[in-house]
PDB file of N, CA, C and O in Angstrom:
ATOM      1  N   MET A   1       0.828  -1.181   0.000  1.00  0.00           N
ATOM      2  CA  MET A   1       0.000   0.000   0.000  1.00  0.00           C
ATOM      3  C   MET A   1       0.876   1.250   0.000  1.00  0.00           C
ATOM      4  O   MET A   1       2.002   1.258   0.499  1.00  0.00           O
ATOM      5  N   HIS A   2       0.319   2.282  -0.571  1.00  0.00           N
ATOM      6  CA  HIS A   2       1.004   3.569  -0.593  1.00  0.00           C
ATOM      7  C   HIS A   2       0.560   4.417   0.591  1.00  0.00           C
ATOM      8  O   HIS A   2      -0.428   4.105   1.255  1.00  0.00           O
ATOM      9  N   ALA A   3       1.290   5.480   0.847  1.00  0.00           N
ATOM     10  CA  ALA A   3       0.935   6.383   1.941  1.00  0.00           C
ATOM     11  C   ALA A   3      -0.341   7.148   1.630  1.00  0.00           C
ATOM     12  O   ALA A   3      -1.077   7.524   2.543  1.00  0.00           O
ATOM     13  N   SER A   4      -0.612   7.385   0.340  1.00  0.00           N
ATOM     14  CA  SER A   4      -1.835   8.076  -0.063  1.00  0.00           C
ATOM     15  C   SER A   4      -2.287   7.519  -1.409  1.00  0.00           C
ATOM     16  O   SER A   4      -1.521   6.847  -2.100  1.00  0.00           O
ATOM     17  N   GLY A   5      -3.524   7.801  -1.773  1.00  0.00           N
ATOM     18  CA  GLY A   5      -4.041   7.358  -3.062  1.00  0.00           C
ATOM     19  C   GLY A   5      -4.555   5.931  -3.073  1.00  0.00           C
ATOM     20  O   GLY A   5      -4.803   5.381  -4.147  1.00  0.00           O
ATOM     21  N   ASN A   6      -4.722   5.319  -1.920  1.00  0.00           N
ATOM     22  CA  ASN A   6      -5.184   3.934  -1.871  1.00  0.00           C
ATOM     23  C   ASN A   6      -6.651   3.779  -2.215  1.00  0.00           C
ATOM     24  O   ASN A   6      -7.118   2.657  -2.406  1.00  0.00           O
ATOM     25  N   GLY A   7      -7.390   4.871  -2.298  1.00  0.00           N
ATOM     26  CA  GLY A   7      -8.799   4.799  -2.659  1.00  0.00           C
ATOM     27  C   GLY A   7      -9.041   4.766  -4.158  1.00  0.00           C
ATOM     28  O   GLY A   7     -10.170   4.539  -4.593  1.00  0.00           O
ATOM     29  N   LEU A   8      -7.999   4.989  -4.959  1.00  0.00           N
ATOM     30  CA  LEU A   8      -8.150   4.940  -6.405  1.00  0.00           C
ATOM     31  C   LEU A   8      -8.453   3.511  -6.848  1.00  0.00           C
ATOM     32  O   LEU A   8      -7.851   2.569  -6.332  1.00  0.00           O
ATOM     33  N   PRO A   9      -9.380   3.333  -7.800  1.00  0.00           N
ATOM     34  CA  PRO A   9      -9.758   1.978  -8.210  1.00  0.00           C
ATOM     35  C   PRO A   9      -8.588   1.111  -8.655  1.00  0.00           C
ATOM     36  O   PRO A   9      -8.521  -0.064  -8.294  1.00  0.00           O
ATOM     37  N   ILE A  10      -7.686   1.659  -9.417  1.00  0.00           N
ATOM     38  CA  ILE A  10      -6.561   0.882  -9.929  1.00  0.00           C
ATOM     39  C   ILE A  10      -5.626   0.474  -8.792  1.00  0.00           C
ATOM     40  O   ILE A  10      -5.104  -0.641  -8.791  1.00  0.00           O
ATOM     41  N   GLN A  11      -5.416   1.354  -7.838  1.00  0.00           N
ATOM     42  CA  GLN A  11      -4.577   1.011  -6.677  1.00  0.00           C
ATOM     43  C   GLN A  11      -5.257  -0.041  -5.819  1.00  0.00           C
ATOM     44  O   GLN A  11      -4.587  -0.909  -5.259  1.00  0.00           O
ATOM     45  N   CYS A  12      -6.580   0.025  -5.707  1.00  0.00           N
ATOM     46  CA  CYS A  12      -7.313  -0.989  -4.950  1.00  0.00           C
ATOM     47  C   CYS A  12      -7.151  -2.369  -5.594  1.00  0.00           C
ATOM     48  O   CYS A  12      -7.003  -3.367  -4.889  1.00  0.00           O
ATOM     49  N   VAL A  13      -7.177  -2.431  -6.918  1.00  0.00           N
ATOM     50  CA  VAL A  13      -6.954  -3.696  -7.621  1.00  0.00           C
ATOM     51  C   VAL A  13      -5.557  -4.216  -7.333  1.00  0.00           C
ATOM     52  O   VAL A  13      -5.379  -5.402  -7.055  1.00  0.00           O
ATOM     53  N   ALA A  14      -4.570  -3.343  -7.397  1.00  0.00           N
ATOM     54  CA  ALA A  14      -3.186  -3.750  -7.111  1.00  0.00           C
ATOM     55  C   ALA A  14      -3.061  -4.279  -5.692  1.00  0.00           C
ATOM     56  O   ALA A  14      -2.381  -5.280  -5.460  1.00  0.00           O
ATOM     57  N   ASN A  15      -3.707  -3.621  -4.743  1.00  0.00           N
ATOM     58  CA  ASN A  15      -3.656  -4.083  -3.354  1.00  0.00           C
ATOM     59  C   ASN A  15      -4.355  -5.431  -3.191  1.00  0.00           C
ATOM     60  O   ASN A  15      -3.870  -6.298  -2.464  1.00  0.00           O
ATOM     61  N   LEU A  16      -5.489  -5.612  -3.864  1.00  0.00           N
ATOM     62  CA  LEU A  16      -6.243  -6.861  -3.752  1.00  0.00           C
ATOM     63  C   LEU A  16      -5.434  -8.070  -4.208  1.00  0.00           C
ATOM     64  O   LEU A  16      -5.427  -9.101  -3.535  1.00  0.00           O
ATOM     65  N   VAL A  17      -4.751  -7.951  -5.348  1.00  0.00           N
ATOM     66  CA  VAL A  17      -4.031  -9.113  -5.879  1.00  0.00           C
ATOM     67  C   VAL A  17      -2.719  -9.368  -5.155  1.00  0.00           C
ATOM     68  O   VAL A  17      -2.057 -10.373  -5.412  1.00  0.00           O
ATOM     69  N   ARG A  18      -2.337  -8.477  -4.260  1.00  0.00           N
ATOM     70  CA  ARG A  18      -1.137  -8.696  -3.442  1.00  0.00           C
ATOM     71  C   ARG A  18      -1.461  -9.348  -2.100  1.00  0.00           C
ATOM     72  O   ARG A  18      -0.559  -9.736  -1.356  1.00  0.00           O
ATOM     73  N   ILE A  19      -2.748  -9.464  -1.797  1.00  0.00           N
ATOM     74  CA  ILE A  19      -3.172 -10.085  -0.542  1.00  0.00           C
ATOM     75  C   ILE A  19      -3.297 -11.590  -0.759  1.00  0.00           C
ATOM     76  O   ILE A  19      -3.777 -12.036  -1.801  1.00  0.00           O
ATOM     77  N   VAL A  20      -2.871 -12.356   0.213  1.00  0.00           N
ATOM     78  CA  VAL A  20      -3.038 -13.813   0.182  1.00  0.00           C
ATOM     79  C   VAL A  20      -4.302 -14.142   0.970  1.00  0.00           C
ATOM     80  O   VAL A  20      -4.520 -13.625   2.066  1.00  0.00           O
ATOM     81  N   ARG A  21      -5.129 -15.012   0.391  1.00  0.00           N
ATOM     82  CA  ARG A  21      -6.383 -15.388   1.040  1.00  0.00           C
ATOM     83  C   ARG A  21      -6.126 -15.871   2.462  1.00  0.00           C
ATOM     84  O   ARG A  21      -5.242 -16.695   2.700  1.00  0.00           O
ATOM     85  N   GLY A  22      -6.910 -15.347   3.406  1.00  0.00           N
ATOM     86  CA  GLY A  22      -6.746 -15.672   4.809  1.00  0.00           C
ATOM     87  C   GLY A  22      -5.964 -14.616   5.568  1.00  0.00           C
ATOM     88  O   GLY A  22      -5.937 -14.634   6.798  1.00  0.00           O
ATOM     89  N   GLU A  23      -5.338 -13.711   4.866  1.00  0.00           N
ATOM     90  CA  GLU A  23      -4.527 -12.669   5.492  1.00  0.00           C
ATOM     91  C   GLU A  23      -5.381 -11.598   6.172  1.00  0.00           C
ATOM     92  O   GLU A  23      -4.978 -11.042   7.193  1.00  0.00           O
ATOM     93  N   CYS A  24      -6.555 -11.307   5.613  1.00  0.00           N
ATOM     94  CA  CYS A  24      -7.475 -10.338   6.218  1.00  0.00           C
ATOM     95  C   CYS A  24      -8.294 -11.052   7.279  1.00  0.00           C
ATOM     96  O   CYS A  24      -9.053 -11.971   6.973  1.00  0.00           O
ATOM     97  N   VAL A  25      -8.144 -10.637   8.499  1.00  0.00           N
ATOM     98  CA  VAL A  25      -8.739 -11.325   9.645  1.00  0.00           C
ATOM     99  C   VAL A  25     -10.254 -11.422   9.534  1.00  0.00           C
ATOM    100  O   VAL A  25     -10.814 -12.489   9.782  1.00  0.00           O
ATOM    101  N   TYR A  26     -10.921 -10.356   9.174  1.00  0.00           N
ATOM    102  CA  TYR A  26     -12.383 -10.356   9.165  1.00  0.00           C
ATOM    103  C   TYR A  26     -12.984 -10.666   7.800  1.00  0.00           C
ATOM    104  O   TYR A  26     -14.205 -10.639   7.648  1.00  0.00           O
ATOM    105  N   ASP A  27     -12.163 -10.955   6.819  1.00  0.00           N
ATOM    106  CA  ASP A  27     -12.656 -11.305   5.484  1.00  0.00           C
ATOM    107  C   ASP A  27     -11.727 -12.364   4.898  1.00  0.00           C
ATOM    108  O   ASP A  27     -10.848 -12.056   4.093  1.00  0.00           O
ATOM    109  N   ARG A  28     -11.928 -13.587   5.303  1.00  0.00           N
ATOM    110  CA  ARG A  28     -11.005 -14.685   4.987  1.00  0.00           C
ATOM    111  C   ARG A  28     -10.962 -15.092   3.519  1.00  0.00           C
ATOM    112  O   ARG A  28     -10.042 -15.810   3.126  1.00  0.00           O
ATOM    113  N   VAL A  29     -11.922 -14.665   2.686  1.00  0.00           N
ATOM    114  CA  VAL A  29     -11.884 -15.047   1.270  1.00  0.00           C
ATOM    115  C   VAL A  29     -11.266 -13.965   0.394  1.00  0.00           C
ATOM    116  O   VAL A  29     -11.116 -14.163  -0.812  1.00  0.00           O
ATOM    117  N   LYS A  30     -10.904 -12.823   0.978  1.00  0.00           N
ATOM    118  CA  LYS A  30     -10.270 -11.757   0.208  1.00  0.00           C
ATOM    119  C   LYS A  30      -8.820 -12.129  -0.056  1.00  0.00           C
ATOM    120  O   LYS A  30      -8.092 -12.502   0.864  1.00  0.00           O
ATOM    121  N   GLY A  31      -8.398 -12.026  -1.315  1.00  0.00           N
ATOM    122  CA  GLY A  31      -7.014 -12.299  -1.684  1.00  0.00           C
ATOM    123  C   GLY A  31      -6.881 -13.475  -2.629  1.00  0.00           C
ATOM    124  O   GLY A  31      -7.853 -14.173  -2.919  1.00  0.00           O
ATOM    125  N   ILE A  32      -5.674 -13.682  -3.101  1.00  0.00           N
ATOM    126  CA  ILE A  32      -5.349 -14.779  -4.017  1.00  0.00           C
ATOM    127  C   ILE A  32      -5.191 -16.064  -3.216  1.00  0.00           C
ATOM    128  O   ILE A  32      -4.619 -16.059  -2.126  1.00  0.00           O
ATOM    129  N   ASP A  33      -5.696 -17.153  -3.756  1.00  0.00           N
ATOM    130  CA  ASP A  33      -5.626 -18.455  -3.088  1.00  0.00           C
ATOM    131  C   ASP A  33      -4.166 -18.906  -2.991  1.00  0.00           C
ATOM    132  O   ASP A  33      -3.517 -19.080  -4.023  1.00  0.00           O
ATOM    133  N   PRO A  34      -3.634 -19.100  -1.788  1.00  0.00           N
ATOM    134  CA  PRO A  34      -2.225 -19.468  -1.636  1.00  0.00           C
ATOM    135  C   PRO A  34      -1.903 -20.867  -2.158  1.00  0.00           C
ATOM    136  O   PRO A  34      -0.741 -21.160  -2.439  1.00  0.00           O
ATOM    137  N   VAL A  35      -2.879 -21.713  -2.290  1.00  0.00           N
ATOM    138  CA  VAL A  35      -2.651 -23.064  -2.812  1.00  0.00           C
ATOM    139  C   VAL A  35      -2.154 -23.002  -4.253  1.00  0.00           C
ATOM    140  O   VAL A  35      -1.397 -23.872  -4.684  1.00  0.00           O
ATOM    141  N   LEU A  36      -2.568 -21.990  -4.996  1.00  0.00           N
ATOM    142  CA  LEU A  36      -2.202 -21.874  -6.408  1.00  0.00           C
ATOM    143  C   LEU A  36      -0.776 -21.385  -6.605  1.00  0.00           C
ATOM    144  O   LEU A  36      -0.196 -21.594  -7.670  1.00  0.00           O
ATOM    145  N   ILE A  37      -0.211 -20.747  -5.611  1.00  0.00           N
ATOM    146  CA  ILE A  37       1.095 -20.109  -5.772  1.00  0.00           C
ATOM    147  C   ILE A  37       2.213 -21.119  -5.995  1.00  0.00           C
ATOM    148  O   ILE A  37       3.132 -20.847  -6.768  1.00  0.00           O
ATOM    149  N   ASP A  38       2.162 -22.265  -5.348  1.00  0.00           N
ATOM    150  CA  ASP A  38       3.248 -23.241  -5.459  1.00  0.00           C
ATOM    151  C   ASP A  38       3.044 -24.281  -6.552  1.00  0.00           C
ATOM    152  O   ASP A  38       3.869 -25.183  -6.698  1.00  0.00           O
ATOM    153  N   LYS A  39       1.978 -24.178  -7.313  1.00  0.00           N
ATOM    154  CA  LYS A  39       1.734 -25.139  -8.387  1.00  0.00           C
ATOM    155  C   LYS A  39       2.537 -24.761  -9.632  1.00  0.00           C
ATOM    156  O   LYS A  39       2.897 -23.597  -9.809  1.00  0.00           O
ATOM    157  N   PRO A  40       2.816 -25.733 -10.488  1.00  0.00           N
ATOM    158  CA  PRO A  40       3.497 -25.412 -11.753  1.00  0.00           C
ATOM    159  C   PRO A  40       2.659 -24.430 -12.564  1.00  0.00           C
ATOM    160  O   PRO A  40       1.430 -24.459 -12.500  1.00  0.00           O
ATOM    161  N   SER A  41       3.311 -23.572 -13.318  1.00  0.00           N
ATOM    162  CA  SER A  41       2.600 -22.513 -14.035  1.00  0.00           C
ATOM    163  C   SER A  41       1.586 -23.044 -15.034  1.00  0.00           C
ATOM    164  O   SER A  41       0.577 -22.384 -15.284  1.00  0.00           O
ATOM    165  N   THR A  42       1.822 -24.212 -15.610  1.00  0.00           N
ATOM    166  CA  THR A  42       0.869 -24.747 -16.574  1.00  0.00           C
ATOM    167  C   THR A  42      -0.462 -25.088 -15.908  1.00  0.00           C
ATOM    168  O   THR A  42      -1.512 -24.996 -16.545  1.00  0.00           O
ATOM    169  N   ILE A  43      -0.431 -25.474 -14.656  1.00  0.00           N
ATOM    170  CA  ILE A  43      -1.648 -25.785 -13.909  1.00  0.00           C
ATOM    171  C   ILE A  43      -2.219 -24.523 -13.275  1.00  0.00           C
ATOM    172  O   ILE A  43      -3.429 -24.301 -13.317  1.00  0.00           O
ATOM    173  N   ALA A  44      -1.370 -23.710 -12.699  1.00  0.00           N
ATOM    174  CA  ALA A  44      -1.814 -22.554 -11.924  1.00  0.00           C
ATOM    175  C   ALA A  44      -2.287 -21.387 -12.777  1.00  0.00           C
ATOM    176  O   ALA A  44      -3.142 -20.616 -12.339  1.00  0.00           O
ATOM    177  N   LYS A  45      -1.753 -21.240 -13.978  1.00  0.00           N
ATOM    178  CA  LYS A  45      -2.056 -20.052 -14.788  1.00  0.00           C
ATOM    179  C   LYS A  45      -3.552 -19.826 -14.972  1.00  0.00           C
ATOM    180  O   LYS A  45      -4.029 -18.747 -14.619  1.00  0.00           O
ATOM    181  N   PRO A  46      -4.322 -20.774 -15.502  1.00  0.00           N
ATOM    182  CA  PRO A  46      -5.751 -20.494 -15.682  1.00  0.00           C
ATOM    183  C   PRO A  46      -6.498 -20.329 -14.363  1.00  0.00           C
ATOM    184  O   PRO A  46      -7.461 -19.567 -14.283  1.00  0.00           O
ATOM    185  N   LEU A  47      -6.061 -21.035 -13.340  1.00  0.00           N
ATOM    186  CA  LEU A  47      -6.712 -20.937 -12.032  1.00  0.00           C
ATOM    187  C   LEU A  47      -6.436 -19.592 -11.367  1.00  0.00           C
ATOM    188  O   LEU A  47      -7.333 -18.996 -10.771  1.00  0.00           O
ATOM    189  N   LEU A  48      -5.189 -19.112 -11.468  1.00  0.00           N
ATOM    190  CA  LEU A  48      -4.846 -17.799 -10.909  1.00  0.00           C
ATOM    191  C   LEU A  48      -5.571 -16.680 -11.637  1.00  0.00           C
ATOM    192  O   LEU A  48      -6.029 -15.724 -11.011  1.00  0.00           O
ATOM    193  N   ILE A  49      -5.675 -16.792 -12.947  1.00  0.00           N
ATOM    194  CA  ILE A  49      -6.375 -15.771 -13.730  1.00  0.00           C
ATOM    195  C   ILE A  49      -7.848 -15.733 -13.338  1.00  0.00           C
ATOM    196  O   ILE A  49      -8.412 -14.656 -13.141  1.00  0.00           O
ATOM    197  N   ALA A  50      -8.468 -16.895 -13.225  1.00  0.00           N
ATOM    198  CA  ALA A  50      -9.876 -16.952 -12.820  1.00  0.00           C
ATOM    199  C   ALA A  50     -10.060 -16.433 -11.401  1.00  0.00           C
ATOM    200  O   ALA A  50     -11.033 -15.734 -11.118  1.00  0.00           O
ATOM    201  N   ASP A  51      -9.145 -16.766 -10.517  1.00  0.00           N
ATOM    202  CA  ASP A  51      -9.218 -16.311  -9.129  1.00  0.00           C
ATOM    203  C   ASP A  51      -9.079 -14.791  -9.056  1.00  0.00           C
ATOM    204  O   ASP A  51      -9.832 -14.140  -8.332  1.00  0.00           O
ATOM    205  N   ALA A  52      -8.137 -14.223  -9.788  1.00  0.00           N
ATOM    206  CA  ALA A  52      -7.944 -12.770  -9.796  1.00  0.00           C
ATOM    207  C   ALA A  52      -9.157 -12.067 -10.396  1.00  0.00           C
ATOM    208  O   ALA A  52      -9.568 -11.017  -9.903  1.00  0.00           O
ATOM    209  N   ARG A  53      -9.734 -12.634 -11.454  1.00  0.00           N
ATOM    210  CA  ARG A  53     -10.927 -12.048 -12.077  1.00  0.00           C
ATOM    211  C   ARG A  53     -12.091 -12.023 -11.076  1.00  0.00           C
ATOM    212  O   ARG A  53     -12.789 -11.016 -10.959  1.00  0.00           O
ATOM    213  N   TRP A  54     -12.296 -13.140 -10.353  1.00  0.00           N
ATOM    214  CA  TRP A  54     -13.355 -13.212  -9.350  1.00  0.00           C
ATOM    215  C   TRP A  54     -13.108 -12.212  -8.225  1.00  0.00           C
ATOM    216  O   TRP A  54     -14.025 -11.523  -7.779  1.00  0.00           O
ATOM    217  N   LEU A  55     -11.868 -12.144  -7.776  1.00  0.00           N
ATOM    218  CA  LEU A  55     -11.490 -11.254  -6.685  1.00  0.00           C
ATOM    219  C   LEU A  55     -11.790  -9.796  -7.031  1.00  0.00           C
ATOM    220  O   LEU A  55     -12.358  -9.066  -6.219  1.00  0.00           O
ATOM    221  N   ILE A  56     -11.413  -9.382  -8.217  1.00  0.00           N
ATOM    222  CA  ILE A  56     -11.625  -7.997  -8.638  1.00  0.00           C
ATOM    223  C   ILE A  56     -13.114  -7.718  -8.831  1.00  0.00           C
ATOM    224  O   ILE A  56     -13.607  -6.666  -8.423  1.00  0.00           O
ATOM    225  N   LYS A  57     -13.824  -8.647  -9.444  1.00  0.00           N
ATOM    226  CA  LYS A  57     -15.258  -8.470  -9.662  1.00  0.00           C
ATOM    227  C   LYS A  57     -16.009  -8.371  -8.326  1.00  0.00           C
ATOM    228  O   LYS A  57     -16.950  -7.588  -8.197  1.00  0.00           O
ATOM    229  N   THR A  58     -15.593  -9.160  -7.347  1.00  0.00           N
ATOM    230  CA  THR A  58     -16.263  -9.203  -6.055  1.00  0.00           C
ATOM    231  C   THR A  58     -15.942  -7.991  -5.190  1.00  0.00           C
ATOM    232  O   THR A  58     -16.841  -7.419  -4.575  1.00  0.00           O
ATOM    233  N   TYR A  59     -14.680  -7.593  -5.134  1.00  0.00           N
ATOM    234  CA  TYR A  59     -14.258  -6.579  -4.178  1.00  0.00           C
ATOM    235  C   TYR A  59     -14.022  -5.191  -4.772  1.00  0.00           C
ATOM    236  O   TYR A  59     -13.884  -4.227  -4.018  1.00  0.00           O
ATOM    237  N   GLU A  60     -13.972  -5.063  -6.077  1.00  0.00           N
ATOM    238  CA  GLU A  60     -13.747  -3.750  -6.687  1.00  0.00           C
ATOM    239  C   GLU A  60     -14.704  -3.544  -7.863  1.00  0.00           C
ATOM    240  O   GLU A  60     -14.295  -3.636  -9.021  1.00  0.00           O
ATOM    241  N   PRO A  61     -15.985  -3.264  -7.565  1.00  0.00           N
ATOM    242  CA  PRO A  61     -16.979  -3.109  -8.627  1.00  0.00           C
ATOM    243  C   PRO A  61     -16.794  -1.852  -9.475  1.00  0.00           C
ATOM    244  O   PRO A  61     -17.463  -1.695 -10.496  1.00  0.00           O
ATOM    245  N   ARG A  62     -15.894  -0.955  -9.063  1.00  0.00           N
ATOM    246  CA  ARG A  62     -15.642   0.258  -9.855  1.00  0.00           C
ATOM    247  C   ARG A  62     -14.773  -0.005 -11.075  1.00  0.00           C
ATOM    248  O   ARG A  62     -14.501   0.911 -11.851  1.00  0.00           O
ATOM    249  N   VAL A  63     -14.334  -1.248 -11.252  1.00  0.00           N
ATOM    250  CA  VAL A  63     -13.377  -1.573 -12.307  1.00  0.00           C
ATOM    251  C   VAL A  63     -13.931  -2.678 -13.201  1.00  0.00           C
ATOM    252  O   VAL A  63     -14.503  -3.656 -12.719  1.00  0.00           O
ATOM    253  N   ASN A  64     -13.755  -2.508 -14.505  1.00  0.00           N
ATOM    254  CA  ASN A  64     -14.002  -3.580 -15.463  1.00  0.00           C
ATOM    255  C   ASN A  64     -12.670  -4.199 -15.832  1.00  0.00           C
ATOM    256  O   ASN A  64     -11.732  -3.489 -16.193  1.00  0.00           O
ATOM    257  N   VAL A  65     -12.579  -5.513 -15.744  1.00  0.00           N
ATOM    258  CA  VAL A  65     -11.342  -6.205 -16.085  1.00  0.00           C
ATOM    259  C   VAL A  65     -11.390  -6.579 -17.559  1.00  0.00           C
ATOM    260  O   VAL A  65     -12.248  -7.353 -17.983  1.00  0.00           O
ATOM    261  N   ASP A  66     -10.469  -6.029 -18.336  1.00  0.00           N
ATOM    262  CA  ASP A  66     -10.402  -6.347 -19.755  1.00  0.00           C
ATOM    263  C   ASP A  66      -9.624  -7.630 -19.996  1.00  0.00           C
ATOM    264  O   ASP A  66     -10.084  -8.527 -20.701  1.00  0.00           O
ATOM    265  N   GLN A  67      -8.445  -7.704 -19.406  1.00  0.00           N
ATOM    266  CA  GLN A  67      -7.575  -8.844 -19.665  1.00  0.00           C
ATOM    267  C   GLN A  67      -6.653  -9.064 -18.479  1.00  0.00           C
ATOM    268  O   GLN A  67      -6.159  -8.113 -17.873  1.00  0.00           O
ATOM    269  N   ILE A  68      -6.429 -10.330 -18.156  1.00  0.00           N
ATOM    270  CA  ILE A  68      -5.470 -10.692 -17.120  1.00  0.00           C
ATOM    271  C   ILE A  68      -4.498 -11.677 -17.735  1.00  0.00           C
ATOM    272  O   ILE A  68      -4.908 -12.648 -18.371  1.00  0.00           O
ATOM    273  N   ASP A  69      -3.219 -11.431 -17.548  1.00  0.00           N
ATOM    274  CA  ASP A  69      -2.206 -12.337 -18.062  1.00  0.00           C
ATOM    275  C   ASP A  69      -1.241 -12.660 -16.935  1.00  0.00           C
ATOM    276  O   ASP A  69      -0.934 -11.816 -16.093  1.00  0.00           O
ATOM    277  N   LEU A  70      -0.779 -13.875 -16.936  1.00  0.00           N
ATOM    278  CA  LEU A  70       0.189 -14.310 -15.934  1.00  0.00           C
ATOM    279  C   LEU A  70       1.536 -14.438 -16.618  1.00  0.00           C
ATOM    280  O   LEU A  70       1.724 -15.293 -17.483  1.00  0.00           O
ATOM    281  N   ALA A  71       2.473 -13.583 -16.226  1.00  0.00           N
ATOM    282  CA  ALA A  71       3.811 -13.621 -16.791  1.00  0.00           C
ATOM    283  C   ALA A  71       4.715 -14.402 -15.852  1.00  0.00           C
ATOM    284  O   ALA A  71       4.850 -14.055 -14.679  1.00  0.00           O
ATOM    285  N   ASP A  72       5.328 -15.446 -16.366  1.00  0.00           N
ATOM    286  CA  ASP A  72       6.269 -16.229 -15.559  1.00  0.00           C
ATOM    287  C   ASP A  72       7.595 -15.475 -15.498  1.00  0.00           C
ATOM    288  O   ASP A  72       8.254 -15.277 -16.519  1.00  0.00           O
ATOM    289  N   LEU A  73       7.973 -15.065 -14.314  1.00  0.00           N
ATOM    290  CA  LEU A  73       9.246 -14.363 -14.159  1.00  0.00           C
ATOM    291  C   LEU A  73      10.384 -15.357 -13.974  1.00  0.00           C
ATOM    292  O   LEU A  73      11.353 -15.351 -14.733  1.00  0.00           O
ATOM    293  N   LEU A  74      10.264 -16.186 -12.989  1.00  0.00           N
ATOM    294  CA  LEU A  74      11.292 -17.183 -12.708  1.00  0.00           C
ATOM    295  C   LEU A  74      10.586 -18.489 -12.368  1.00  0.00           C
ATOM    296  O   LEU A  74      10.306 -18.763 -11.201  1.00  0.00           O
ATOM    297  N   GLU A  75      10.302 -19.283 -13.375  1.00  0.00           N
ATOM    298  CA  GLU A  75       9.532 -20.497 -13.146  1.00  0.00           C
ATOM    299  C   GLU A  75      10.222 -21.436 -12.167  1.00  0.00           C
ATOM    300  O   GLU A  75       9.564 -22.205 -11.466  1.00  0.00           O
ATOM    301  N   ARG A  76      11.533 -21.374 -12.121  1.00  0.00           N
ATOM    302  CA  ARG A  76      12.248 -22.308 -11.256  1.00  0.00           C
ATOM    303  C   ARG A  76      12.017 -22.059  -9.764  1.00  0.00           C
ATOM    304  O   ARG A  76      12.130 -22.986  -8.963  1.00  0.00           O
ATOM    305  N   ASP A  77      11.695 -20.811  -9.379  1.00  0.00           N
ATOM    306  CA  ASP A  77      11.440 -20.574  -7.960  1.00  0.00           C
ATOM    307  C   ASP A  77       9.993 -20.167  -7.670  1.00  0.00           C
ATOM    308  O   ASP A  77       9.683 -19.769  -6.548  1.00  0.00           O
ATOM    309  N   GLY A  78       9.110 -20.258  -8.658  1.00  0.00           N
ATOM    310  CA  GLY A  78       7.693 -20.017  -8.436  1.00  0.00           C
ATOM    311  C   GLY A  78       7.265 -18.568  -8.448  1.00  0.00           C
ATOM    312  O   GLY A  78       6.126 -18.267  -8.092  1.00  0.00           O
ATOM    313  N   SER A  79       8.138 -17.660  -8.843  1.00  0.00           N
ATOM    314  CA  SER A  79       7.748 -16.258  -8.917  1.00  0.00           C
ATOM    315  C   SER A  79       6.826 -16.037 -10.111  1.00  0.00           C
ATOM    316  O   SER A  79       6.935 -16.729 -11.124  1.00  0.00           O
ATOM    317  N   TYR A  80       5.948 -15.102  -9.993  1.00  0.00           N
ATOM    318  CA  TYR A  80       5.055 -14.783 -11.093  1.00  0.00           C
ATOM    319  C   TYR A  80       4.657 -13.319 -11.007  1.00  0.00           C
ATOM    320  O   TYR A  80       4.894 -12.652 -10.000  1.00  0.00           O
ATOM    321  N   LYS A  81       4.050 -12.834 -12.078  1.00  0.00           N
ATOM    322  CA  LYS A  81       3.582 -11.455 -12.134  1.00  0.00           C
ATOM    323  C   LYS A  81       2.233 -11.458 -12.840  1.00  0.00           C
ATOM    324  O   LYS A  81       2.110 -12.000 -13.938  1.00  0.00           O
ATOM    325  N   LEU A  82       1.230 -10.863 -12.225  1.00  0.00           N
ATOM    326  CA  LEU A  82      -0.077 -10.715 -12.853  1.00  0.00           C
ATOM    327  C   LEU A  82      -0.116  -9.378 -13.574  1.00  0.00           C
ATOM    328  O   LEU A  82       0.071  -8.333 -12.949  1.00  0.00           O
ATOM    329  N   ASP A  83      -0.355  -9.396 -14.874  1.00  0.00           N
ATOM    330  CA  ASP A  83      -0.574  -8.177 -15.644  1.00  0.00           C
ATOM    331  C   ASP A  83      -2.066  -8.037 -15.841  1.00  0.00           C
ATOM    332  O   ASP A  83      -2.692  -8.896 -16.463  1.00  0.00           O
ATOM    333  N   ILE A  84      -2.643  -6.974 -15.326  1.00  0.00           N
ATOM    334  CA  ILE A  84      -4.088  -6.784 -15.386  1.00  0.00           C
ATOM    335  C   ILE A  84      -4.392  -5.485 -16.120  1.00  0.00           C
ATOM    336  O   ILE A  84      -3.921  -4.417 -15.728  1.00  0.00           O
ATOM    337  N   ASP A  85      -5.185  -5.582 -17.192  1.00  0.00           N
ATOM    338  CA  ASP A  85      -5.665  -4.407 -17.908  1.00  0.00           C
ATOM    339  C   ASP A  85      -7.073  -4.108 -17.418  1.00  0.00           C
ATOM    340  O   ASP A  85      -7.986  -4.915 -17.595  1.00  0.00           O
ATOM    341  N   THR A  86      -7.241  -2.957 -16.807  1.00  0.00           N
ATOM    342  CA  THR A  86      -8.547  -2.594 -16.263  1.00  0.00           C
ATOM    343  C   THR A  86      -8.974  -1.228 -16.750  1.00  0.00           C
ATOM    344  O   THR A  86      -8.152  -0.416 -17.175  1.00  0.00           O
ATOM    345  N   VAL A  87     -10.263  -0.988 -16.683  1.00  0.00           N
ATOM    346  CA  VAL A  87     -10.847   0.312 -16.996  1.00  0.00           C
ATOM    347  C   VAL A  87     -11.749   0.681 -15.836  1.00  0.00           C
ATOM    348  O   VAL A  87     -12.644  -0.082 -15.472  1.00  0.00           O
ATOM    349  N   ALA A  88     -11.519   1.836 -15.258  1.00  0.00           N
ATOM    350  CA  ALA A  88     -12.377   2.293 -14.164  1.00  0.00           C
ATOM    351  C   ALA A  88     -13.723   2.719 -14.725  1.00  0.00           C
ATOM    352  O   ALA A  88     -13.792   3.440 -15.720  1.00  0.00           O
ATOM    353  N   LYS A  89     -14.784   2.272 -14.085  1.00  0.00           N
ATOM    354  CA  LYS A  89     -16.128   2.656 -14.516  1.00  0.00           C
ATOM    355  C   LYS A  89     -16.323   4.126 -14.207  1.00  0.00           C
ATOM    356  O   LYS A  89     -15.922   4.598 -13.143  1.00  0.00           O
ATOM    357  N   GLY A  90     -16.918   4.833 -15.101  1.00  0.00           N
ATOM    358  CA  GLY A  90     -17.076   6.253 -14.860  1.00  0.00           C
ATOM    359  C   GLY A  90     -18.440   6.646 -15.019  1.00  0.00           C
ATOM    360  O   GLY A  90     -18.768   7.821 -14.853  1.00  0.00           O
TER     361      GLY A  90
END
């Protein structure tokens, strides 16, 4: 999170996909499913994309998700990067 500007729709999306499910004490389903993080990218990619799409649709209704892509940064250690193209509803 940033010191300011966290109420912007795009920043809210960025914050949402950085949360691991179960991390928010009073909202246990908010965040990315941690079970998917350690799976091979061929299995996890469609599941992570679907999970991120659901997460954004559920928790950030001010945003339309155009496209989500999972970029493998370092497949050998399980790192990944979600590229999300969104449009704020106006």
